[in-house]
Structures are given as C-alpha cells and as structure tokens.
MIMI-24159 format. One record per residue (C-alpha): x, y, z; residue in three letters. Coordinates in steps of 0.25 Angstrom, whole numbers, plus 5000, padded with zeros to 4 digits. Last residue first. Example, Ala and Ser with C-alpha at 12.3 -4.5 7.8 and 13.67 -1.06 7.14 Angstrom:
REM residues 2
505549965029SER/504949825031ALA/
***
This chain:
REM residues 243
497350494883ASP/498350454893GLU/497850384905ALA/497950454919LYS/498650374929ILE/498150254937THR/497950234952MET/496450234952PRO/495750324963VAL/495150314977GLU/494950444984ILE/494650434999ALA/494150555007LEU/494250545023ILE/493450625034ASP/493850565047ASN/492750595057GLU/493450535070TRP/494950505069LYS/495850385067LYS/495450325053TRP/496350215050ALA/496550195035ILE/496350055028ASP/496350055013ILE/495549945006GLU/495549874992SER/497049834992GLU/498149864982ASN/498549994989ASN/498750144987VAL/498450244998VAL/498450394996TRP/498350475009ILE/497850615012ALA/497950725022ASP/496750825023LYS/496550795038THR/497550695043GLY/498250575039ILE/499050505051LYS/499950395047GLU/499850255054GLY/499650175041ASN/498550275038PHE/497850355048LYS/496750455047ILE/496450605050TRP/495450715052TRP/494750775039GLU/494750765024ILE/495750655024VAL/496050615010PHE/496350475006PHE/496850444992TYR/496550304987VAL/497250224976GLY/496550124967HIS/497049984964ASP/496149924975LYS/494949974968ASN/493750024976ARG/494550044988LYS/494050015002LYS/494450125012TYR/494550055025PRO/493750115038VAL/494650085049ILE/493950105063ASP/494150235071ASN/492750285067THR/492250415063ASN/492650415049LEU/492050505037GLN/492350435024ILE/492550485010ARG/492650414996SER/493150454982ILE/493250334972TYR/493950324959ALA/493750244947ASP/493550374939GLN/492350434933HIS/491750494946ILE/490350474951PHE/489850534964ASN/489250434974CYS/488350314972HIS/489450214973ASP/488750124963GLU/489150234952VAL/490650184954ASP/491450304949TRP/491650354963SER/491450484971ALA/490950504985LEU/491150364991ILE/490850365006GLN/491850275014TRP/491250235027THR/491550275042ASN/490550395040ILE/490350415025ARG/488850415024ASP/488650515036LYS/489450615028LYS/488450625017PHE/488950625003PHE/488150724994LYS/488350704979LYS/488850784967HIS/488950744952GLU/489550804939TYR/489850714927LEU/490750774915PRO/490350714902THR/491150604896GLY/492550564893ARG/493850564902HIS/493450434909ASN/494250394921GLU/494250534927SER/495450584935GLU/495150624949ILE/494950764955TRP/494650784969ILE/494250924975HIS/493950934990LEU/493151054995VAL/493251165005LYS/492351285003LEU/492551405012GLU/491351465018LYS/491051615017GLU/490251665005ASP/489951525000HIS/489951494985LYS/491251404985ASN/491351374970ILE/491751254961GLU/491751274946SER/491651174935HIS/492151144921SER/491951014914ILE/492850954903TRP/492650804901SER/492650684911TRP/492450784922ALA/491750694932SER/491350794942ILE/491050754956THR/490450834968GLN/490450774982VAL/489450824993TRP/489750825008TRP/489950975008LYS/489151044998LYS/489251044982ILE/488451154976THR/488051114962GLU/488051174948GLU/488151074936ASN/488051154923GLU/489051064915PHE/490151174915SER/490151164931ASP/489651224944GLU/489951184958HIS/489751254971TYR/490551214983LEU/490151184997GLU/490651205011TRP/491751115017GLU/492250985012LEU/491750994998PRO/492050874989ILE/492350894975SER/492650784965ILE/493150804951ILE/493350684942GLU/494250724931MET/494450714916ASP/494150854913LYS/494050984922HIS/493751134919PRO/493751244929ARG/492551334932PRO/492951434944PRO/493451364957PHE/492951434970GLY/492651554977ASN/491451624985ASN/492051574998PRO/493451514998GLN/493751374992ILE/494551275000HIS/494951164991ASP/495551024994GLU/496050964982ASN/496250814978LEU/496650814963VAL/497150704954LEU/496550574960LEU/496850474948LYS/498250444953TRP/498450524966PHE/498850654961CYS/500050744959PRO/500650704972ARG/502150704972LYS/502250804961HIS/501350904969ASN/501051014960HIS/500051124964TYR/499751224952ASP/498451144948ALA/498451024957TYR/499450924962SER/498850834973PHE/498250844986SER/497950994984PHE/497451094995TYR/496751214990SER/496351344996LYS/495451434987ILE/494851574985TRP/496051654990LYS/497051564984GLN/497851444991ASN/498351324985PHE/498951204993TYR/499551074989GLY/499450964999ARG/500550925008GLU/499950985021GLU/498750885020ASN/499650765020TYR/499750665008HIS/499950525014ILE/500450415004GLU/500050275003HIS/500550144997LYS/500050005000MET/
***
C-alpha cells in the first residue's frame, strides 16, 4: 500500500480582495511539480468568496465539475440557461463534455461563501453538457459513506461521466468505518473537512488530505474525534489518452 499526506499549510494560496483560494494541486498560476494532480482528479480548490462577488462566466470542456458549498450558498448561471441557488448541504455537478460557460456568485451582502470545487477529467468527450443538483441530508451520512456523485445511476446521486465516486461521511463513533472502493484498482483521495483522523498512526487534521493506493477493496482509517467530516474522491489511476 502506498500513501502520502498533504498538509493544509502545504496547499497553494491565492488572495485577492474578492476571493481567497487554497489549491490542493497545480491550478492557474500556481504550479506544484510534486502535486500536479491525483490521476483523474485534476482540481480540489477551497474558495472563500466575498459578499457580492464571484466568478464571471468562464468556459469548460472535457471536465466533470463538482461544487460543494460548506458555508452559505452560491448562485449558478450557465450558457444552457440553467439558473439555481445552491445551498449548504447541496451538491452541484456539471458534465462539460462539450463547451459550457458558467458563473458562480455570492449574492449575500455580508456573508462569505466557502465552497469546494472539484474537477475530474471526463471519460467521454462527446455529448451535450449535463447540469444537476441535489440536496444531501447530513443525517444520511452519520457513520456511513454517503455517495454524492457517481457514474452509476443506481447510486441515486449526482451523475458524472467518469468511473469516479465522491462520498462524504460524518462520524460520531470511535469504531473504524472502512471505505469500500468501487474498483480495487482505483486510488482514493481523502480530504478532512473538519476535525481529524489517524492513518498508520499519523494524525491528519482539518483541511489536511491523504491519498491511498492499494490493491484491496477496503481502506481502514481510524476516526478519533466526534463529528469528523470527511470527503473521499475515488478515481481511476490512468493518464489522459491522446486524441
């Protein structure tokens, strides 16, 4: 088994008046040659958007785009005439198989919006972009992995067009709750949204992350504090094919 811890203070940081961003991997003008991505997982950004500010329309292609608000809510608008306010506990996905332009705005006059942005390379680079959003109740992920996004329609969650799975768990037990991989050949990137966990005796705190690669179907992590909030991103370990 291979693993590597990415500590919070090692993330890239970008600060302008309207936004503060933390980058787990290379993004825009931030380049980390040691952590350009995690296979098909290309982006994991934590964005803090100031009141009455946000991202203007920007284009995307060949990408699965997942937005998870952590505090407050974001207003979404795109070139396919989708308009929606995505609140905390909701998850928004865009399968940008072909070009789509979208904006995300914090419309509140006083509150800061905190949101996780995840980009995963699409499996199929053809088709009309798909937009979706769903609410995921906190009570449904207490001590169990709740699937937020998947390409398996039987998971009854947001659809993404890649053999990848995004799950979240809220723990209030000292028992080990293993993560069961959907494909034993996949790698998993765990991001600690709040509190801390232990893996192989090493403490992993708030906004730290750890990637794990093994040839088994389960990954055991010790949860050692009440109300741990953990995100798991499972992706294929392959590189982008040439067109």
